[in-house]
C-alpha atoms as an extended CHARMM CRD file, in Angstrom:
* protein
*
       123  EXT
         1         1  MET       CA             22.1350000000      -15.5280000000       11.4540000000  PROA      1               0.0000000000
         2         2  SER       CA             20.5660000000      -18.9040000000       10.0930000000  PROA      2               0.0000000000
         3         3  GLU       CA             16.8040000000      -19.2800000000        9.7340000000  PROA      3               0.0000000000
         4         4  ASP       CA             17.0610000000      -22.2320000000       12.4590000000  PROA      4               0.0000000000
         5         5  SER       CA             18.7480000000      -19.7470000000       14.9230000000  PROA      5               0.0000000000
         6         6  ARG       CA             16.1860000000      -17.1090000000       14.2130000000  PROA      6               0.0000000000
         7         7  ALA       CA             13.2920000000      -19.6400000000       14.8410000000  PROA      7               0.0000000000
         8         8  ARG       CA             14.8600000000      -20.6190000000       18.1970000000  PROA      8               0.0000000000
         9         9  GLU       CA             15.2490000000      -17.0670000000       19.1810000000  PROA      9               0.0000000000
        10        10  ALA       CA             11.7950000000      -15.8040000000       18.3600000000  PROA      10              0.0000000000
        11        11  PRO       CA              9.8470000000      -16.9970000000       21.4610000000  PROA      11              0.0000000000
        12        12  ALA       CA             12.8830000000      -15.9530000000       23.6190000000  PROA      12              0.0000000000
        13        13  GLY       CA             12.4430000000      -12.3480000000       22.8670000000  PROA      13              0.0000000000
        14        14  VAL       CA             13.5690000000      -11.3080000000       19.2570000000  PROA      14              0.0000000000
        15        15  PRO       CA             11.9230000000       -7.9810000000       18.4450000000  PROA      15              0.0000000000
        16        16  PRO       CA              8.9400000000       -8.1460000000       16.2290000000  PROA      16              0.0000000000
        17        17  GLY       CA              9.7910000000       -8.4980000000       12.4240000000  PROA      17              0.0000000000
        18        18  ARG       CA             13.3720000000       -9.5160000000       13.1340000000  PROA      18              0.0000000000
        19        19  SER       CA             13.0320000000      -13.2860000000       12.8410000000  PROA      19              0.0000000000
        20        20  VAL       CA             11.9330000000      -13.5100000000        9.1850000000  PROA      20              0.0000000000
        21        21  GLY       CA             14.6420000000      -13.0540000000        6.7190000000  PROA      21              0.0000000000
        22        22  ARG       CA             14.1250000000      -11.2460000000        3.3980000000  PROA      22              0.0000000000
        23        23  SER       CA             14.6670000000      -14.6760000000        1.6360000000  PROA      23              0.0000000000
        24        24  ALA       CA             11.4330000000      -15.7780000000        3.0360000000  PROA      24              0.0000000000
        25        25  LEU       CA              9.6780000000      -14.9540000000       -0.2200000000  PROA      25              0.0000000000
        26        26  LEU       CA             11.4390000000      -14.1110000000       -3.4100000000  PROA      26              0.0000000000
        27        27  SER       CA             10.3310000000      -13.9770000000       -7.1020000000  PROA      27              0.0000000000
        28        28  ARG       CA             11.8360000000      -16.7870000000       -9.2030000000  PROA      28              0.0000000000
        29        29  HSD       CA             13.6750000000      -14.1750000000      -11.3580000000  PROA      29              0.0000000000
        30        30  ARG       CA             14.9670000000      -12.5410000000       -8.0950000000  PROA      30              0.0000000000
        31        31  GLN       CA             16.0770000000      -15.7840000000       -6.6650000000  PROA      31              0.0000000000
        32        32  ARG       CA             18.1790000000      -16.5300000000       -9.5860000000  PROA      32              0.0000000000
        33        33  ALA       CA             19.4450000000      -13.0010000000       -9.6800000000  PROA      33              0.0000000000
        34        34  ALA       CA             19.8250000000      -12.5200000000       -5.9840000000  PROA      34              0.0000000000
        35        35  SER       CA             19.1360000000       -8.8640000000       -6.3760000000  PROA      35              0.0000000000
        36        36  GLY       CA             16.5300000000       -8.5750000000       -3.6450000000  PROA      36              0.0000000000
        37        37  PHE       CA             13.3140000000       -6.6750000000       -3.4580000000  PROA      37              0.0000000000
        38        38  ARG       CA             12.2970000000       -3.1230000000       -4.4970000000  PROA      38              0.0000000000
        39        39  HSD       CA             11.4800000000       -1.1330000000       -1.4510000000  PROA      39              0.0000000000
        40        40  GLY       CA              8.1490000000       -2.2950000000       -0.1010000000  PROA      40              0.0000000000
        41        41  ASP       CA              7.7780000000       -5.5520000000       -1.8520000000  PROA      41              0.0000000000
        42        42  GLY       CA              9.1450000000       -7.7100000000        0.8800000000  PROA      42              0.0000000000
        43        43  LEU       CA              6.8120000000       -6.3880000000        3.4000000000  PROA      43              0.0000000000
        44        44  ARG       CA              3.7860000000       -6.9680000000        1.3410000000  PROA      44              0.0000000000
        45        45  LEU       CA              4.7380000000      -10.4190000000        0.2270000000  PROA      45              0.0000000000
        46        46  ARG       CA              6.1330000000      -11.8120000000        3.5510000000  PROA      46              0.0000000000
        47        47  ARG       CA              2.6070000000      -11.6340000000        5.1740000000  PROA      47              0.0000000000
        48        48  HSD       CA              1.6480000000      -14.9590000000        3.3960000000  PROA      48              0.0000000000
        49        49  LEU       CA              1.0930000000      -17.5480000000        6.0470000000  PROA      49              0.0000000000
        50        50  TYR       CA              3.4050000000      -15.6570000000        8.5520000000  PROA      50              0.0000000000
        51        51  ARG       CA              0.9430000000      -16.4070000000       11.6260000000  PROA      51              0.0000000000
        52        52  GLU       CA              0.8600000000      -19.9690000000       10.7840000000  PROA      52              0.0000000000
        53        53  LEU       CA              4.5160000000      -20.2440000000       10.3330000000  PROA      53              0.0000000000
        54        54  TYR       CA              5.0400000000      -18.4130000000       13.6020000000  PROA      54              0.0000000000
        55        55  ALA       CA              2.5650000000      -20.8020000000       15.3720000000  PROA      55              0.0000000000
        56        56  GLU       CA              4.6370000000      -23.8000000000       14.2450000000  PROA      56              0.0000000000
        57        57  VAL       CA              7.8200000000      -22.2210000000       15.6720000000  PROA      57              0.0000000000
        58        58  PHE       CA              6.2760000000      -21.5410000000       19.0190000000  PROA      58              0.0000000000
        59        59  GLU       CA              4.7400000000      -25.1000000000       19.1770000000  PROA      59              0.0000000000
        60        60  ASP       CA              8.0930000000      -26.6970000000       18.1990000000  PROA      60              0.0000000000
        61        61  GLU       CA              9.7500000000      -24.5430000000       20.9750000000  PROA      61              0.0000000000
        62        62  ASN       CA              7.0370000000      -25.5530000000       23.5190000000  PROA      62              0.0000000000
        63        63  ALA       CA              6.2300000000      -21.9620000000       23.8560000000  PROA      63              0.0000000000
        64        64  ARG       CA              2.5700000000      -21.6200000000       22.6050000000  PROA      64              0.0000000000
        65        65  ASP       CA              1.6920000000      -19.9300000000       25.9230000000  PROA      65              0.0000000000
        66        66  ARG       CA              3.9760000000      -17.1120000000       24.7590000000  PROA      66              0.0000000000
        67        67  PHE       CA              2.6410000000      -16.7750000000       21.1830000000  PROA      67              0.0000000000
        68        68  GLU       CA             -0.1860000000      -14.3030000000       21.8340000000  PROA      68              0.0000000000
        69        69  ALA       CA              2.1690000000      -11.7910000000       23.6860000000  PROA      69              0.0000000000
        70        70  PHE       CA              4.6350000000      -12.0480000000       20.8670000000  PROA      70              0.0000000000
        71        71  ALA       CA              2.0990000000      -11.5390000000       18.0600000000  PROA      71              0.0000000000
        72        72  ALA       CA             -0.4940000000       -8.9920000000       19.5730000000  PROA      72              0.0000000000
        73        73  LEU       CA              1.2000000000       -7.2390000000       22.4880000000  PROA      73              0.0000000000
        74        74  ARG       CA              5.0640000000       -6.9770000000       22.0280000000  PROA      74              0.0000000000
        75        75  GLY       CA              4.8270000000       -5.8280000000       18.3400000000  PROA      75              0.0000000000
        76        76  PRO       CA              2.5810000000       -2.7090000000       18.9880000000  PROA      76              0.0000000000
        77        77  ALA       CA              4.6510000000       -2.0490000000       22.2390000000  PROA      77              0.0000000000
        78        78  PHE       CA              7.8730000000       -2.1180000000       20.2130000000  PROA      78              0.0000000000
        79        79  TYR       CA              6.3500000000        0.5070000000       17.8710000000  PROA      79              0.0000000000
        80        80  ARG       CA              4.6550000000        2.4330000000       20.7830000000  PROA      80              0.0000000000
        81        81  LEU       CA              1.3010000000        1.5930000000       19.6850000000  PROA      81              0.0000000000
        82        82  PRO       CA             -1.7390000000        0.5190000000       21.6340000000  PROA      82              0.0000000000
        83        83  PRO       CA             -2.3130000000       -3.2970000000       21.7830000000  PROA      83              0.0000000000
        84        84  ASN       CA             -4.3570000000       -5.0600000000       19.2030000000  PROA      84              0.0000000000
        85        85  GLU       CA             -7.8880000000       -5.2540000000       20.0360000000  PROA      85              0.0000000000
        86        86  GLY       CA             -9.0190000000       -7.5970000000       17.1920000000  PROA      86              0.0000000000
        87        87  ARG       CA             -8.7430000000      -11.3930000000       17.6500000000  PROA      87              0.0000000000
        88        88  ILE       CA             -7.8300000000      -14.2340000000       15.3110000000  PROA      88              0.0000000000
        89        89  THR       CA             -8.0090000000      -17.9890000000       15.7020000000  PROA      89              0.0000000000
        90        90  LEU       CA             -5.5080000000      -20.5230000000       14.4710000000  PROA      90              0.0000000000
        91        91  ARG       CA             -6.6330000000      -24.0450000000       14.2610000000  PROA      91              0.0000000000
        92        92  ARG       CA             -4.3600000000      -26.9080000000       14.2340000000  PROA      92              0.0000000000
        93        93  GLU       CA             -5.4460000000      -28.2000000000       10.7720000000  PROA      93              0.0000000000
        94        94  PRO       CA             -3.2340000000      -28.7440000000        7.7960000000  PROA      94              0.0000000000
        95        95  ILE       CA             -2.6900000000      -26.1860000000        4.9370000000  PROA      95              0.0000000000
        96        96  GLU       CA             -0.4790000000      -26.6600000000        1.9480000000  PROA      96              0.0000000000
        97        97  VAL       CA              1.8360000000      -23.6990000000        1.0820000000  PROA      97              0.0000000000
        98        98  PRO       CA              1.4030000000      -23.2230000000       -2.6800000000  PROA      98              0.0000000000
        99        99  ALA       CA              4.4330000000      -23.8380000000       -4.8950000000  PROA      99              0.0000000000
       100       100  LEU       CA              3.9140000000      -20.4280000000       -6.5780000000  PROA      100             0.0000000000
       101       101  ILE       CA              2.1080000000      -17.3930000000       -6.0680000000  PROA      101             0.0000000000
       102       102  GLY       CA              1.3790000000      -15.4290000000       -9.2640000000  PROA      102             0.0000000000
       103       103  GLU       CA              2.5750000000      -16.4760000000      -12.6340000000  PROA      103             0.0000000000
       104       104  GLY       CA              5.8550000000      -16.5510000000      -14.7850000000  PROA      104             0.0000000000
       105       105  ASP       CA              8.8480000000      -14.6510000000      -13.9350000000  PROA      105             0.0000000000
       106       106  ILE       CA              7.0600000000      -12.4870000000      -11.5950000000  PROA      106             0.0000000000
       107       107  GLY       CA              5.6210000000      -15.3900000000       -9.5420000000  PROA      107             0.0000000000
       108       108  ILE       CA              6.6190000000      -15.6040000000       -5.9590000000  PROA      108             0.0000000000
       109       109  VAL       CA              7.9400000000      -18.8490000000       -4.4310000000  PROA      109             0.0000000000
       110       110  PRO       CA              6.9150000000      -18.7310000000       -0.9200000000  PROA      110             0.0000000000
       111       111  PHE       CA              8.9330000000      -19.8770000000        2.1000000000  PROA      111             0.0000000000
       112       112  ARG       CA              8.1950000000      -23.6600000000        2.5360000000  PROA      112             0.0000000000
       113       113  ALA       CA              6.7340000000      -23.9710000000       -0.9050000000  PROA      113             0.0000000000
       114       114  GLY       CA              4.9180000000      -27.1860000000       -1.4890000000  PROA      114             0.0000000000
       115       115  GLU       CA              4.9360000000      -28.1020000000        2.1490000000  PROA      115             0.0000000000
       116       116  THR       CA              2.0980000000      -28.6670000000        4.5380000000  PROA      116             0.0000000000
       117       117  LEU       CA              1.9710000000      -26.5620000000        7.7060000000  PROA      117             0.0000000000
       118       118  ARG       CA              0.1000000000      -27.7730000000       10.8300000000  PROA      118             0.0000000000
       119       119  TRP       CA             -1.6480000000      -24.4740000000       11.5330000000  PROA      119             0.0000000000
       120       120  ARG       CA             -4.5050000000      -22.7670000000        9.6700000000  PROA      120             0.0000000000
       121       121  LEU       CA             -6.1780000000      -19.3420000000       10.0960000000  PROA      121             0.0000000000
       122       122  ALA       CA             -9.6980000000      -20.0890000000       10.9220000000  PROA      122             0.0000000000
       123       123  ALA       CA            -12.2990000000      -18.3800000000        8.6980000000  PROA      123             0.0000000000
């Protein structure tokens, strides 16, 4: 399934965590070798700007009204956990995705590296 088709399906009901491919963040070394992550690396590294990226997808699909349920309610329900009680605020302000996180061959090239996203997590 392509990244584009995943993005289109996310607002329509893809289970939490199913719409971000493991290629979202790969070290430069691993991108060249296509060997994938060690267990646990991908979960920790994919968190970079994921809320901001999802906000763009939901906005592009005219589904901003369904973003909170997707992000805060359906995820916990899927794992049979109580709903999130905390709140975050996303502002429609530009934020640049770094070209590289870390250094050298262990540096991580994030998804949409060097691009500007429309949404930013409020401080």
